[in-house]
RONU-64245 format. One record per residue: residue number from 1; x, z, y of N, C-alpha, C in turn. Coordinates in steps of 0.2 Angstrom, whole numbers, always signed. Atoms other than C-alpha are relative to their C-alpha. Layout:
> NUM, X, Z, Y, X, Z, Y, X, Z, Y $
...
***
This chain:
> 1, +1, +3, -7, +11, +43, -52, +1, -8, -2 $
> 2, -1, +7, +1, +9, +24, -51, +7, -3, +2 $
> 3, -7, +4, -3, +24, +12, -49, -2, -7, +1 $
> 4, +1, +6, -3, +26, -4, -41, +6, -5, -3 $
> 5, -5, +5, +3, +35, -19, -50, +1, -5, +5 $
> 6, -1, +5, -6, +43, -30, -36, +5, -5, -3 $
> 7, -5, +6, +2, +51, -47, -40, +1, -4, +6 $
> 8, -2, +5, -5, +60, -58, -28, -2, -7, -2 $
> 9, +2, +7, +2, +52, -75, -28, +4, -5, +5 $
> 10, -2, +4, -5, +60, -83, -12, +7, +2, +2 $
> 11, -7, -1, -2, +78, -85, -5, -1, +4, +7 $
> 12, +0, -3, -7, +83, -75, +11, +3, -4, +5 $
> 13, -3, +5, -5, +91, -90, +19, -5, -2, +5 $
> 14, +4, +1, -6, +84, -92, +36, -5, +6, +2 $
> 15, +4, -6, -2, +76, -75, +36, +4, +4, +5 $
> 16, -3, -5, -5, +79, -61, +49, +4, +5, -4 $
> 17, -4, -5, +3, +92, -49, +46, -3, +6, -3 $
> 18, +4, -6, +3, +80, -34, +44, -3, -2, -6 $
> 19, +4, +1, +7, +71, -43, +30, +6, -1, -5 $
> 20, -6, +0, +5, +88, -46, +21, +2, +7, -2 $
> 21, -2, -7, +1, +92, -28, +23, -5, +4, -4 $
> 22, +6, -3, +4, +75, -23, +17, +0, -1, -7 $
> 23, +0, +2, +7, +77, -33, +1, +6, +4, -3 $
> 24, -6, -4, +3, +95, -25, -2, -2, +7, -1 $
> 25, +2, -7, +1, +87, -8, +1, -4, +1, -6 $
> 26, +4, -1, +6, +74, -11, -12, +4, -1, -7 $
> 27, -4, +2, +6, +88, -17, -24, -1, -7, -3 $
> 28, +1, +7, +2, +84, -35, -24, +6, -4, +3 $
> 29, -5, +4, -2, +99, -47, -23, -1, -7, -1 $
> 30, +1, +7, +1, +94, -64, -29, -7, -1, -3 $
> 31, +6, +2, +2, +79, -74, -34, -1, +2, -8 $
> 32, +1, -2, +7, +71, -67, -50, +1, +7, -2 $
> 33, -1, -7, +1, +77, -50, -48, -6, +4, +0 $
> 34, +5, -5, +0, +65, -36, -53, +2, +7, +0 $
> 35, -1, -7, -1, +64, -18, -48, -6, +4, -1 $
> 36, +6, -4, +0, +52, -4, -52, +1, +6, +4 $
> 37, -1, -5, -5, +49, +8, -38, -6, +5, +0 $
> 38, +6, -4, +0, +37, +23, -36, -4, -2, +6 $
> 39, +4, +3, -5, +22, +19, -26, -1, +6, +5 $
> 40, +0, -5, -6, +25, +29, -10, -1, -4, +6 $
> 41, +1, +4, -6, +21, +24, +8, +7, -3, +3 $
> 42, -7, +3, -2, +40, +21, +12, +1, -7, -4 $
> 43, -1, +6, +4, +41, +8, -2, -5, -5, +2 $
> 44, +5, +5, -2, +24, +0, +3, +2, -3, +6 $
> 45, -2, +3, -6, +31, -2, +20, +5, -5, +0 $
> 46, -5, +5, +1, +46, -11, +14, -2, -6, -3 $
> 47, +3, +6, +3, +36, -22, +3, -4, -4, +5 $
> 48, +4, +3, -6, +25, -26, +18, +4, -5, +4 $
> 49, -5, +4, -4, +40, -32, +28, +2, -6, -3 $
> 50, -3, +6, +3, +46, -44, +15, -6, -3, -5 $
> 51, +5, +3, +5, +29, -49, +7, +0, -7, -1 $
> 52, +0, +7, +1, +32, -67, +9, +5, -2, -4 $
> 53, -6, +1, +5, +48, -66, -2, -1, +3, -7 $
> 54, +1, -4, +6, +41, -55, -16, -7, -1, -3 $
> 55, +7, -1, +3, +27, -53, -28, +0, +8, -3 $
> 56, +0, -7, +2, +21, -35, -32, -6, +1, -5 $
> 57, +5, -2, +5, +11, -28, -47, +1, +8, -1 $
> 58, +0, -7, +2, +6, -10, -51, +1, +1, -7 $
> 59, -2, -2, +7, +13, -3, -67, -2, +7, -1 $
> 60, +1, -7, +2, +7, +13, -75, +5, +3, -4 $
***
């Protein structure tokens, strides 16, 4: 199954609370953090919520 590499690029200062919580749920705490998650609809939805704060790549 494919995986997604998610990297936080921007700060959560000034963001809505649900966006901060979504980043924490993904496992991102600070700018530059990288996590690899399975490509599932739940993860895609979380990434969509914070798409302006992160970059996403597909990893095999």
